[in-house]
N, C-alpha and C positions, 0 to 999 in steps of 0.2 A: 878631756878636751881642754886645750890650752887656750885661753883668751888673751889676745894680743892687744897692746896699748894702741891708741889711735895712730901714734908716730909710726909704730912698726907696721901697722896695717896699710898706712898710706905708702910706706916704702916698699912693702911687698907688692902692692897694687901697681905701683909705677914700674917695678921691676918686671912684672908680668906683661904690662902694656909695651914696655920696651922690647922684650923678648918676641912678642908677636909681630911688633913694627919692624924689628930687625929682619924676620923672615920675609915680610911683605916687600922689603927693599930688593931682595933677591929675585930676579925674574923666574917665575915658576916654569919648570920643565913641562908640567901639564896641570890639570885641574885638582890634583890631590895635594893638599897642604902637608908639609912636614915629611912626605915620603917621596923622594926622587925615583926616577926610573931605574937608576943604578941600584937603589936600596930594594926596589921591588924584585929585581933580578935575584939580588942576595937572599931575600926572603924566600923566593921560589926555589932556589938552588939548595937552601937549607931544608925547605919542606919537602923537596924531592927526595932526600935521603931518608927522611921519615916515612913517607909514603912507601917506598921500596921495602923498608925494614918491616912496615906494617903489613903489607899485602903480598910483596914479591912480585916479579915480573912473570907473566905467563911464558912458560917454556915452549914457544913456537916461533921460530925466526921469521917464518913466512908470513904469519899473522901480524907479528910486530912490525914488519916492513910494510905490510898492507895498510895497517892503521896510520903509520907515519906517512906513507905516500899520499893518502887521501888528505891528511892534515897539512902537509906542505903544499899540496895543490891548492887548497883553500886559502892558505896564507898568501900564495903568490898572486891571488886575484884581489888582494886588499889594496886599496889606494893609500891607506895609512896604516902601517904594520905595528907602530908604536915600538916594537922591539925587534932587533936585528935576527934573533934566533928564537924559534919555537921547538918544543920538545914534545912528541906525541907518543904515549906509552900504554901498552895493554898490560893491566895488572891482574894477577891471579885471584880473583874474588868472585863468588857466585852472586854477590849483590848486584841488583839491576841499577847500575849507576854510571855517571860520568861527572868529571869535576875538573876545576882548574885552579892552578896557584898563580899568584901574582908573577909578573915577569916572563910568561910565555911557556908554562908547564901544564899540559893538558892530559888527563887520564881518562881511559875507557875500561871498564871491567869485562871479563869474559862472559859474566852473567848478562850484561847488556847486549853483547854481540849475539847471544843465544836468542834474544827475543826480537831482534831486528830481522828484516826479510830481504832487504836489498842495500846496495851500495848507497843510494840516494838517501835512505833513512839514516845510515851511518854518517854521512856527510852532513846532513841537517843537525844532528846531535853534536859532532865536533864543531861544526860553524857556530852553533849556540855557545859552546864553551870557549871558543876563540874570541867571541864578542865580549865575554866576561872579562878576558884578559885586556883586549884593546880598550874597553871602556873603563878599565881599572876598577871594576866593582870589588875586587878583593882588597885593594888598598883602602877604598872608600869605607868598606865594611869595617876594616881595622880601626880607622880613625873614629867611626861611630861607636865601635865596641869599647874602645879606650875610654872615650868620653872625658870626664873630669881629669883622668890621669895624663892626658895629652901633653900638658906642659912639663911635668917631671919627666915624662918619657921622651919628650921632644929632644932633650939634651942627648939621650942615649942614640937616638936616630942620627943626630947631627954629628956625633964625634965617634970616630972609628975605634977610639980606646974603649968605648963603652958598649961596643957591638953585642957583647954578651947579655946585657940587659935588654936590648931590642929583641934578641933571639928568644929570650924567656917570654916576653910578651907576645911576639908573633907565633910562637909555638902554640900557645894556648888558644889561639885564634883560628887555627887551621880547621879545627872541627866545625866551628861555626861557618867557615867558607864552604865545607862540604854540605851543610844544612840548606845552604841557599842563600840568596841575597835580598830576598824580599819581592814583593809583588811587582813593583815598577822596573826593577832591573831585570826580573826575569821575563817580563813582557818585552823590555827593550832588546834583550838577547835573543828572544825568539825571532823578532823582525830582523835584527842585524844578521843573525845566523842564517835565516832563510834567504835573505838577499845574497849573502856571501856563497851559499852552496849553489843557488840558481846561477850566479855569476861564473861558477866554475863548471856549469852546464848540467846540475842535477835538478831533479823534479820538484817544482814549487810545492806540491802537496805531500812531500814525503814526511815533514814535520808533523802535519795534521795526522796522516795515517799512523805514524809512530805513536802519537798521543792516544789515538782511539784504541789501538791495538793493546797499549799498555794496561788499560783497565781490564780487559779480558785476561791478560796474563797474571794480573794480580790475584784474580780468583783462583787460578790454578796454583800459582806458586806461593801465594801468601806474602809475597814481598811487594814493596811500593818503590817506585822511582823516586829519587830525591826530589824531583820536580813536583811532587804531589804533597809535600809536607805542608804544614799550616802557614809557613812563612811565604809560600808561593801562591800565585793566583790560582783560582780554581781551574781544573782542567777543562771544563766546559767553556770558560771564558777563553782560555788559550786556544782551543779548537776553533771557536767562532771567529776570533781576531785573526788566527793564523789563516783560516780559510778564506777570509775576506782580503787579506794581503796576498795569498797565493793566486786568487783569482786574478788580481791585477798584474801578477808576474806572468801568468800563463799566457797573457796577450803579447808580452815581449819575447818570451822563450818558448818556442813551439816544439823543439826536438830535444827532450830532456834525456839525460843518462839515467837509467834505472839499475842496470847490471844486476838483475835478481839472481839469474843462475851462477854468474860469476861469483857472486858474494856467498851463495850457499855452498858452493864447491869449496871455498876457503874454509868453511866451518866443519868440514868432514872430520870427525874424531874430536871435535872441541869437548873439553870436560864440561858437564853439565850438572849444576848444583854442587853440592858439598860445601867446603870451607868457605867462610866469608872473609877471612884474614889468616895469617900464618899461625896465630895463637888460638884459633878456634878448635877446641877439642871435641866438639859434637861429632858423634859418629853417624855416618849416613852410608847408603849403598852407593858404590861407584857407578856413574852413569856418564854417557857421552852422547854427542849428536851424530846420527847416521843420516845420510842423503840418499833418499828414494827417488828413483825416476819413474814418472808416471807412464803406464802403458795404456794402449787403447781400450776403452771400456772401464778403466778403474774408476772406483769411487772410493771415498774415505773409509767406508765400512769394508769394502773388499780389500783395500790396503791394510787396514787393521788386521783382518783375517790373515792375510799373507804373511805379514810380519810377526804378529803375536798369537795367531791361532785364536783370535777373540776380536769380535767386532766392536767390543765396548771401549776400544781405545781411539775410536773415531773422532770423539769430542777433543781429546788431548791433541791429536794430530792436527785438527782444525785450529785450536787456539794457538798452538805453538807456531803456526804458520799464518796466523791473521786472517783465516777465511771462515766460512760457514760450512756446517756439515753437509748442507745441500748443494753447495757449489759444484758446478760441473768442472771437471779437471781435464785439460787439454793434454794429449800425449807429449811427452818430452819435458813437462814441467817437473821441477825438482822440489821435493818437500823434506822438512826436517822431521827426523823421527828419533825419539828418545829412547835409547837402549840402556840396558844394565850391563855392567862390567866395564873392563878397560879396553879402549880401543887398540887395536893391533894393525899396524899398516900392512 
């Protein structure tokens, strides 16, 4: 530890004050100090390369287009987009997750698609992640995480010549972004995301049904959505607050888009389970989602017998579809079925 003289200490303190004051003279682009929107975009673009290297894109053009179309539809309804371009990508991971990087980069995993049951639920999740971007939660998290280092790193942010230093800092923080932004930020994104998805015509209660069903999915898959980590608000709190907010929205929007069957048809052949990322060496049986059309008189037990010659799979079918084993099934309804093997078109 180096002890400075009083004269040197006063000089350094004065320099720090001048550094902060000089930044305050520049009109801020938004509420995040030290990080401009342009820098957020650079961070997102750099992080995007790392995400693709880590997970890989899911190799299904129609699903990639579907996810992007919903994302762009939601963005088109925003009164303040903050960023000119948004990028929506489906990554090849069995993890039940969705996350966003600063600057307009949003990701959904195939694992998450498998547990959702309609387009409204997908829109509510994407809307939540869009809110993280437009509210600059990633940039704000970086400032909080850097903490006492912000003054030394500030020069790297300000100078293009030192972009490598900033890249090193931002790279280390991407994992924290994936872990969540904290209680207040998640609740804020819940409400903004719900409003955004409803403005685009989707069902107000979609986020609530998604959260409720995820707890059941957890029991079966052993995985937890990143929204259930310790840094996030309790699921019960999110469901209660989301339900209250959704009730107020239902009075304004009475004919919501659900698109259950359209969504499920898109999932035909989706890889189920397996690798969490490209370097995952854990061996597991190949599985995929098949879509079953309910016939008159079908029950979950009879469907289980038809598909597997065993009625004990009725609980699995109920859980993956977010319903109860005792629910009455209407003819024509589509259900997700988990099959072993590799899907052949």
